[in-house]
C-alpha positions in Angstrom: -13.6 -20.6 10.3 -12.3 -21.3 6.9 -11.0 -24.8 7.1 -8.4 -24.6 4.3 -5.1 -26.1 5.4 -2.6 -23.3 5.2 0.6 -22.9 7.2 3.2 -20.2 7.5 5.8 -22.8 6.5 4.0 -23.6 3.3 3.3 -20.0 2.6 7.0 -19.1 2.5 8.3 -22.3 0.8 9.2 -20.2 -2.2 11.1 -17.5 -0.2 14.7 -17.5 1.0 15.2 -16.3 4.5 18.8 -15.3 3.7 17.9 -12.5 1.4 18.2 -8.9 2.7 17.6 -5.5 1.4 20.7 -3.9 0.0 20.3 -0.3 0.9 23.0 1.9 2.5 22.3 4.4 5.2 21.9 8.0 4.1 22.0 11.0 6.4 20.0 13.7 4.5 20.3 17.3 5.5 17.4 19.7 5.8 17.0 20.8 2.1 17.3 24.4 0.9 13.9 25.7 -0.1 15.6 28.1 -2.6 17.4 25.4 -4.6 16.8 25.6 -8.3 14.7 22.6 -9.5 16.6 20.3 -11.8 14.8 19.4 -15.1 13.5 15.8 -14.9 10.7 13.6 -16.1 8.6 13.4 -19.2 5.1 14.3 -20.1 2.2 12.0 -19.0 0.8 9.8 -21.6 4.1 9.4 -23.5 5.8 6.0 -23.4 9.4 5.5 -24.2 9.9 1.9 -23.2 7.7 -0.6 -25.0 6.0 -2.9 -22.4 6.8 -6.6 -22.5 3.2 -7.7 -22.0 -0.2 -6.4 -23.1 -0.1 -4.1 -20.0 1.0 -0.6 -21.0 -0.5 1.1 -18.0 -0.2 0.3 -14.3 -2.2 1.9 -11.5 -1.2 1.5 -7.9 -4.0 2.4 -5.5 -2.8 2.6 -1.9 -5.5 2.2 0.8 -4.9 2.3 4.6 -4.5 0.1 7.6 -6.3 -3.3 7.2 -5.1 -6.8 7.7 -6.1 -9.5 5.2 -8.1 -11.3 7.8 -10.0 -8.1 8.8 -11.3 -7.5 5.2 -11.6 -11.0 3.8 -12.6 -13.3 6.6 -14.3 -16.4 5.2 -13.5 -15.5 1.6 -13.8 -18.8 -0.3 -10.4 -20.3 -1.1 -8.4 -17.8 1.1 -6.8 -18.6 4.4 -8.7 -16.8 7.2 -9.7 -17.7 10.8 -12.6 -16.7 13.0 -10.8 -16.5 16.3 -7.4 -15.6 17.7 -5.2 -15.9 20.8 -4.3 -13.2 23.3 -1.0 -13.0 25.2 -2.6 -15.0 28.1 -3.6 -17.9 25.8 -7.3 -16.9 25.8 -9.0 -17.6 22.4 -11.2 -14.6 21.3 -13.9 -15.0 18.7 -13.6 -12.3 16.0 -16.3 -9.6 16.2 -17.8 -7.5 13.4 -16.6 -3.9 13.5 -17.8 -1.5 10.8 -15.5 0.6 8.7 -17.0 3.7 10.1 -15.9 2.9 13.7 -14.9 6.1 15.5 -11.9 4.8 17.3 -8.5 3.5 16.2 -6.0 0.8 17.2 -2.3 1.6 17.9 -0.2 0.4 15.1 3.3 1.9 15.7 6.4 -0.2 15.7 6.1 -1.0 19.4 2.6 -2.2 18.8 3.7 -4.5 15.9 6.4 -6.0 18.1 3.9 -6.8 20.8 1.4 -8.3 18.4 4.0 -10.3 16.5 5.6 -11.7 19.7 8.5 -13.4 18.0 6.2 -15.1 15.6 3.6 -16.2 18.2 1.0 -13.8 16.7 -0.7 -13.6 20.2 -0.1 -10.1 21.4 -2.7 -8.1 19.5 -4.5 -7.5 22.8 -1.5 -5.5 24.0 -1.5 -2.9 21.2 -3.9 -0.5 22.9 -6.8 1.3 21.3 -9.1 4.3 21.6 -12.0 4.6 24.1 -14.6 4.4 21.2 -13.5 0.9 20.4 -15.0 -2.2 22.0 -13.2 -4.7 24.2 -10.8 -7.0 22.3 -11.0 -4.5 19.4 -8.1 -5.9 17.3 -9.9 -9.3 17.1 -12.4 -8.2 14.5 -13.5 -8.2 10.8 -15.4 -5.9 8.6 -18.9 -7.1 7.7 -19.0 -8.2 4.0 -22.1 -6.0 3.5 -19.9 -2.9 3.9 -17.1 -3.9 1.5 -19.1 -5.4 -1.4 -16.9 -3.7 -4.0 -13.8 -5.5 -2.6 -15.4 -8.9 -2.7 -16.9 -8.2 -6.1 -13.4 -7.3 -7.5 -11.9 -10.4 -5.8 -14.5 -12.7 -7.4 -14.0 -11.2 -10.9 -10.3 -10.8 -10.8 -7.4 -11.9 -8.5 -7.1 -11.7 -4.7 -3.7 -12.4 -3.0 -3.9 -13.8 0.5 -0.1 -13.9 0.9 0.8 -10.3 0.4 2.8 -8.9 3.3 3.6 -5.3 4.2 7.3 -4.8 3.9 8.0 -3.5 7.5 6.8 -4.2 11.0 5.5 -0.7 11.4 3.1 2.0 10.3 2.3 4.0 7.1 5.3 6.2 6.5 7.9 3.5 5.8 5.3 1.3 4.0 4.6 4.1 1.5 8.3 4.5 0.9 8.6 0.9 0.0 5.9 1.4 -2.6 8.0 3.9 -4.5 11.6 2.8 -3.6 11.5 -0.7 -2.0 13.2 0.8 1.1 12.9 3.6 3.6 16.6 3.9 4.6 15.6 2.0 7.8 13.0 4.6 8.8 10.6 2.5 10.8 8.1 5.0 12.4 6.0 8.0 11.3 7.8 11.4 11.7 7.3 12.9 15.1 5.5 15.9 13.6 2.3 14.5 12.0 1.4 17.5 10.0 3.8 16.9 7.0 5.9 13.8 6.3 8.9 14.7 4.2 11.2 17.4 3.0 8.4 20.0 3.8 8.3 18.9 7.4 8.7 21.5 10.1 12.3 22.1 11.2 13.3 19.8 14.0 11.1 17.0 12.8 12.8 13.5 12.9 11.8 10.0 12.1 13.0 6.9 14.1 15.0 4.2 12.4 16.1 0.7 13.1 19.8 0.3 13.8 21.8 -2.7 12.8 20.8 -4.4 16.1 17.1 -4.0 15.2 16.6 -1.4 17.9 14.4 1.7 17.3 16.5 4.8 17.7 16.1 8.5 16.9 16.8 9.2 13.3 17.2 12.1 10.8 15.0 14.8 9.3 12.6 12.8 7.0 14.1 14.1 3.7 16.0 11.3 1.9 17.8 11.0 -1.4 17.7 7.3 -2.4 16.7 6.1 -5.8 13.0 5.5 -6.6 10.9 3.8 -9.3 10.2 7.3 -10.6 14.0 7.7 -11.3 14.1 4.5 -13.2 11.1 5.6 -15.3 12.6 9.0 -16.0 15.7 7.4 -17.3 13.7 5.0 -19.5 11.3 7.7 -20.7 8.3 5.9 -19.0 5.7 8.5 -17.9 4.5 8.5 -14.3 2.2 10.4 -12.0 1.5 10.3 -8.3 -2.0 11.5 -7.4 -2.6 12.8 -3.8 -4.9 15.3 -2.1 -2.0 17.6 -1.3 1.6 17.6 -2.5 2.7 17.6 1.2 0.0 15.5 2.8 1.0 12.7 5.2 0.6 9.9 2.6 2.5 11.7 -0.2 5.6 9.5 -0.3 7.6 11.5 -2.9 7.7 14.5 -0.5 10.4 12.6 1.4 12.7 12.3 -1.7 14.9 15.4 -1.9 15.8 15.1 -5.6 12.2 14.6 -6.5 10.9 17.4 -4.2 13.3 19.9 -5.6 13.1 19.0 -9.3 10.4 19.6 -11.9 9.2 16.1 -11.3 7.5 17.7 -8.2 5.3 20.0 -10.3 4.9 17.8 -13.3 4.4 14.3 -11.8 3.0 15.0 -8.3 -0.6 15.8 -8.9 -3.3 17.3 -6.7 -6.1 16.7 -6.1 -6.4 13.0 -6.7 -9.7 13.5 -8.6 -7.4 14.7 -11.5 -6.8 11.0 -12.2 -10.3 10.6 -13.7 -9.8 13.9 -15.6 -6.6 12.7 -17.1 -8.2 9.4 -18.2 -11.1 11.3 -19.8 -8.6 13.5 -21.6 -6.5 10.6 -22.9 -3.6 11.5 -20.6 -3.2 8.4 -18.4 0.5 8.0 -17.5 2.3 4.7 -18.0 2.4 4.2 -14.2 0.2 6.0 -11.7 0.0 6.0 -7.9 -3.4 7.0 -6.5 -3.6 8.0 -2.8 -7.0 8.6 -1.1 -8.1 11.3 1.2 -8.6 10.3 4.9 -12.3 9.6 4.7 -11.9 7.4 1.5 -8.9 5.5 2.9 -10.4 2.7 5.1 -8.4 4.0 8.0 -10.3 3.3 11.2 -11.3 6.3 13.3 -12.4 8.4 10.4 -16.1 7.8 10.9 -16.4 6.9 7.2 -17.1 3.9 5.1 -16.4 5.5 1.8 -13.2 3.5 1.0 -14.9 0.8 -1.1 -16.8 3.3 -3.1 -13.6 5.3 -3.7 -11.8 2.1 -5.0 -14.8 1.4 -7.2 -14.7 4.9 -8.6 -11.0 4.5 -9.6 -11.6 1.1 -11.1 -14.7 2.2 -13.0 -12.8 5.2 -14.3 -10.2 2.9 -15.9 -12.6 0.1 -16.8 -15.0 2.4 -18.7 -12.2 4.1 -20.6 -10.0 3.4 -23.6 -7.4 2.2 -21.2 -9.1 -0.9 -19.8 -7.6 -3.3 -22.4 -4.0 -2.3 -21.5 -4.1 -1.6 -17.7 -3.3 -3.5 -14.5 -4.6 -2.0 -11.3 -3.1 -3.1 -8.0 -5.1 -2.2 -4.9 -3.1 -2.6 -1.7 -3.5 -1.6 2.0 -0.3 -0.1 3.4 -0.2 -1.7 6.9 -2.3 -3.9 9.2 -3.7 -1.0 11.2 -3.7 -3.0 14.4 -6.2 -5.6 13.2 -5.6 -9.3 13.9 -4.1 -11.7 11.4 -3.1 -15.3 12.1 -0.1 -15.7 9.7 3.3 -15.1 11.1 5.5 -13.2 8.6 8.9 -14.4 7.8 11.6 -12.0 8.8 13.8 -11.3 5.8 15.7 -8.4 7.2 15.7 -6.1 10.2 12.7 -4.2 8.9 10.3 -7.1 8.3 8.3 -8.5 6.7 5.2 -7.2 8.4 1.7 -8.7 8.6 -0.5 -9.8 5.8 -2.5 -7.1 4.0 -4.9 -7.5 1.1 -3.9 -7.2 -2.6 -6.4 -7.0 -5.4 -5.1 -7.4 -9.0 -7.7 -6.0 -11.5 -7.0 -6.3 -15.2 -8.4 -7.9 -18.3 -5.5 -10.3 -18.0 -5.8 -11.0 -14.3 -6.8 -14.6 -13.5 -10.5 -14.6 -13.0 -11.7 -15.6 -9.5 -8.1 -16.7 -8.6 -6.7 -16.6 -5.0 -2.9 -16.3 -5.1 -1.2 -18.1 -2.3 2.3 -17.2 -3.7 4.3 -15.0 -1.2 4.2 -11.3 -2.3 5.4 -8.1 -0.8 5.4 -4.4 -1.8 8.6 -5.0 -3.8 6.6 -7.4 -6.0 4.6 -4.4 -7.3 7.8 -2.6 -8.1 9.3 -5.6 -9.8 6.2 -6.0 -11.9 6.6 -2.5 -13.2 10.4 -3.1 -13.8 9.8 -6.3 -15.6 6.9 -5.0 -17.7 8.7 -1.9 -18.9 12.2 -3.5 -19.0 13.6 -1.2 -16.3 16.7 -1.8 -14.2 16.2 -3.1 -10.7 16.3 -0.7 -7.7 18.3 -3.4 -5.9 16.2 -3.1 -2.8 13.2 -5.2 -1.8 12.3 -5.6 -5.5 15.4 -7.7 -6.0 14.2 -10.5 -3.6 10.5 -10.2 -4.5 8.5 -12.1 -7.1 6.9 -10.2 -10.0 3.2 -11.2 -9.5 3.4 -13.5 -12.5 1.0 -16.0 -11.1 -1.7 -13.4 -11.0 -1.8 -12.9 -14.8 -2.6 -15.0 -17.8 -1.7 -13.0 -21.0 -2.9 -15.9 -23.2 -6.5 -15.8 -21.9 -9.3 -14.0 -23.7 -9.2 -10.5 -22.1 -11.9 -10.1 -19.4 -14.7 -7.7 -20.3 -15.2 -5.0 -17.8 -18.3 -4.9 -15.6 -18.8 -1.7 -13.6 -18.4 -2.1 -9.9 -21.5 -1.1 -7.9 -20.8 1.0 -4.9 -22.8 2.8 -2.1 -21.6 6.3 -2.9 -21.2 8.1 -6.2 -18.2 9.9 -7.5 -19.6 13.4 -7.0 -20.1 12.5 -3.3 -16.6 11.3 -3.0 -15.2 14.4 -4.7 -17.0 16.5 -2.1 -15.4 14.5 0.7 -12.0 14.7 -1.0 -11.7 18.5 -0.4 -10.3 17.8 3.1 -6.7 17.2 3.9 -7.1 16.3 7.6 -5.8 12.9 8.7 -6.4 10.7 11.8 -4.3 11.1 14.9 -2.6 7.8 14.4 -1.4 6.4 11.1 
């Protein structure tokens, strides 16, 4: 066990429990697939707003389903534990479970409620998991030998051990918070797993949390709230969202009606995600990029794959070995806890969350070297960083209450030279894997 003194109270000393997300309810209709696409957006590589720091490019790399304790147990200077309690009071020693495990742990809203247990953090044994998983499966950690690129990045740059997913729920709402700072109270994945957004099959719905915090049936998953992409369009800041398919489960902008049915959809939503490296090579890196992996590159348990760390290394190396290294910040974040144990009880800032701790890596020539950030962060912090850096307006959602990750950077330091990140698999192997669009049974 890491013996650092670290309490939830100290962790949230800088946060105000009274802050809530200011987002009104929207009841979107099923969109018309014949609507003419409005003209929006600007060409990638063109910058309208001059950045306020040396960072002119931001890359947001969204991985899947890992708690902080699961990936970084015993990382020096970070708060982690080697055991955890069950709902009966039994203390379970955490066991090593590899990334390529064949089973998965339930991580729906109901599973989160059980694990959280009103702040007790002792109900992870009630989540439920697949038959391929061992006993006490949530009480686990990934062996360091499998995630060498993550530890290497943490040692060279910045690791945050107080980053929290924005909601007590699974992937769909979490991805919405990384583009909009809200999900219009959608708390679950859509009930049709094939497509998550305006392209969902008719009759698809997504559950929401009502004002009493109860999970109830909700609307068709096609919303119309403002996103960071809208703010960037208005300020002539270029952006792109790289995914394996424009309508895959982890393609957040498919759920935004005015993006899905505008030319932003064909100009800024890019498939496959390997085009990211091509754009860098061609000198066409957008000011802000989201990069979403395919299933087998995502770290999601149940995939039978351990290629996530190599995928992250390939993205970081593509930037680091390019002309863009000196002006880029890369944020690597995991969208939800995936059912894995974490000891820190998240403060509840509104009816949606916060959810459990997830890792955040900040990779940049201006990131503090070997620094562990204990400052409370959430997904709105990433949005606020972009807003602050490019002088954008605030979305007025979770970005308004969040910090801007300022403690993770030192713009006065001598820029860090890039050192390529070693990985088990090569980029060509990853590109071969990336041709699939299939996703696990539970997100």
